[in-house]
C-alpha positions as CSV (number, residue, x, y, z in Angstrom):
1,M,63.0,12.1,30.8
2,T,61.2,8.8,31.2
3,D,59.2,11.0,33.8
4,A,57.7,13.0,30.5
5,V,57.3,9.7,28.6
6,L,55.5,8.1,31.8
7,T,53.2,10.9,32.0
8,A,52.0,11.0,28.3
9,D,51.6,7.2,28.5
10,T,49.4,7.9,31.3
11,A,47.6,10.8,29.6
12,D,46.9,8.3,26.5
13,E,45.5,5.7,28.9
14,S,42.8,7.8,30.6
15,T,41.7,9.5,27.8
16,K,41.1,6.0,26.0
17,K,38.9,4.8,28.7
18,K,36.3,7.8,29.0
19,P,35.5,7.5,25.0
20,R,34.5,3.6,26.3
21,K,32.4,4.5,29.4
22,G,30.2,7.1,27.4
23,V,29.5,4.5,24.6
24,L,28.6,1.9,27.2
25,I,26.3,4.6,29.0
26,G,24.5,5.6,26.0
27,V,24.1,1.7,24.7
28,I,22.4,1.1,28.3
29,L,20.4,4.2,27.9
30,A,19.4,3.2,24.8
31,I,18.5,-0.4,25.6
32,V,16.4,0.5,28.8
33,L,14.7,3.2,27.1
34,G,13.6,1.3,24.4
35,G,12.4,-1.2,26.5
36,G,10.3,1.0,28.3
37,G,8.6,2.6,25.7
38,F,8.0,-1.0,24.2
39,F,6.3,-1.7,27.5
40,A,4.4,1.4,28.2
41,T,2.7,1.0,24.2
42,Y,2.4,-3.2,24.8
43,S,0.5,-2.8,28.0
44,G,-1.6,0.2,26.7
45,M,-0.6,3.4,28.7
46,I,0.6,4.9,25.2
47,G,-1.9,4.9,22.1
48,G,-3.0,1.5,23.9
49,A,-6.6,0.0,23.8
50,G,-9.2,2.3,25.0
51,T,-12.3,1.8,27.3
52,K,-14.6,-1.0,27.1
53,G,-17.3,1.9,25.9
54,E,-14.9,3.0,23.1
55,T,-13.9,-0.5,22.1
56,Q,-18.0,-1.3,21.8
57,K,-18.3,1.5,19.9
58,L,-15.5,0.4,17.6
59,V,-17.1,-2.8,17.2
60,A,-20.4,-1.6,16.3
61,S,-18.9,0.6,13.6
62,V,-17.5,-2.1,11.9
63,A,-20.4,-4.1,12.2
64,D,-22.3,-0.9,10.1
65,L,-20.1,-1.4,7.3
66,P,-22.0,-1.6,4.4
67,T,-21.4,-4.9,2.5
68,V,-20.2,-5.1,-1.0
69,A,-20.0,-7.9,-3.6
70,F,-17.3,-8.4,-6.1
71,V,-17.1,-9.7,-9.4
72,E,-13.9,-10.5,-10.9
73,L,-12.8,-9.4,-14.6
74,E,-11.1,-12.1,-16.5
75,P,-7.6,-11.5,-17.4
76,L,-6.7,-9.0,-20.1
77,I,-3.3,-9.1,-22.4
78,I,-3.6,-5.9,-25.0
79,S,-0.9,-5.8,-27.5
80,L,0.3,-2.0,-27.4
81,G,1.4,-0.1,-30.5
82,S,2.3,-1.2,-33.9
83,S,5.7,-0.6,-34.2
84,G,8.4,-3.4,-34.5
85,K,8.8,-3.8,-30.7
86,S,5.6,-5.6,-29.3
87,R,4.9,-4.5,-25.8
88,H,2.0,-5.9,-23.9
89,L,-0.1,-5.0,-21.0
90,R,-1.3,-7.7,-18.4
91,F,-4.7,-6.4,-16.6
92,R,-6.4,-7.9,-14.3
93,G,-9.4,-6.2,-12.0
94,S,-12.6,-6.7,-9.8
95,L,-15.5,-4.5,-9.8
96,E,-17.1,-3.9,-6.6
97,V,-20.8,-4.0,-7.1
98,V,-24.0,-3.3,-5.0
99,P,-25.0,-6.2,-3.1
100,G,-27.8,-7.8,-5.4
101,Y,-26.4,-6.6,-8.7
102,E,-23.9,-9.4,-9.0
103,A,-25.9,-11.4,-11.6
104,D,-26.7,-8.4,-14.0
105,V,-23.4,-7.3,-13.7
106,S,-22.2,-10.8,-14.3
107,H,-24.2,-10.9,-17.3
108,L,-22.6,-7.8,-19.1
109,L,-18.8,-8.7,-18.6
110,P,-18.4,-9.4,-22.3
111,R,-19.0,-6.0,-22.6
112,V,-17.3,-4.9,-19.7
113,I,-14.4,-6.4,-21.3
114,D,-14.6,-4.8,-24.5
115,V,-14.9,-1.1,-23.2
116,L,-12.0,-1.8,-21.1
117,N,-9.7,-4.0,-23.6
118,A,-10.3,-0.5,-26.3
119,Y,-10.0,2.1,-23.8
120,L,-6.6,0.4,-22.9
121,R,-5.4,-0.1,-26.3
122,A,-6.0,3.5,-27.6
123,V,-4.1,4.8,-24.6
124,D,-0.6,6.0,-25.3
125,I,1.8,3.8,-24.2
126,T,3.8,6.9,-22.3
127,V,0.7,7.4,-20.2
128,L,0.7,3.6,-19.3
129,E,4.5,3.7,-18.2
130,D,3.9,6.9,-16.1
131,P,3.0,5.7,-12.5
132,A,1.4,8.4,-11.6
133,A,-1.0,8.2,-14.6
134,L,-2.6,5.0,-12.6
135,I,-5.0,7.0,-10.7
136,E,-6.6,8.6,-14.0
137,L,-6.9,5.4,-16.0
138,R,-8.7,4.0,-13.3
139,A,-10.9,6.4,-12.6
140,Q,-11.4,6.6,-16.6
141,M,-11.9,2.7,-16.7
142,L,-14.4,2.9,-13.9
143,R,-16.4,5.7,-15.7
144,R,-17.1,3.6,-18.9
145,V,-17.6,0.5,-16.7
146,Q,-20.4,2.6,-15.1
147,L,-21.7,3.4,-18.8
148,V,-22.0,0.0,-19.7
149,T,-23.4,-1.4,-16.2
150,G,-25.8,1.6,-15.6
151,E,-25.7,4.0,-12.8
152,G,-25.6,3.0,-9.4
153,R,-24.4,-1.0,-9.9
154,V,-20.7,-0.7,-9.5
155,R,-19.2,1.2,-7.3
156,D,-15.4,1.4,-8.0
157,L,-13.0,-0.8,-10.3
158,L,-9.9,-2.5,-8.0
159,I,-7.0,-3.1,-10.4
160,L,-5.3,-6.1,-9.4
161,E,-2.8,-6.5,-11.8
162,F,-1.5,-3.7,-14.1
163,V,1.8,-4.9,-16.0
164,L,3.9,-3.8,-19.1
165,N,5.6,-6.4,-20.8
């Protein structure tokens, strides 16, 4: 009977050691493969820097980017709804302007602020609360700004802050 107990004890010990070896081998392999992947990426073997000609083309393409100018809009705080629950929209944006038209657009900023204020006040609160609607709102506001400033002067409207309180 003691032989059966000794055999059971040695069987338990041998099964306990095998999973530890497997975990240890897995950890070592993960470290080696992770280090190898890091080295290959860092040294440029995988997805790294291209040839000198490719780098020069990339620098030249960056230099060919059009220059832009920005005109900051003053922050707007718009009260929403006529219900007893007061809600406010805080909006801050910037206009991307074609270089050379900064002074013209700056001169028209009171009209731009007025048209944005009127539009945002007229939009339903449920639309303002929908995160997916921001793209449509931005397009509508840009179109109104372009009508006020004239075609070909304002390229884009950047929304820097759009917060409902």
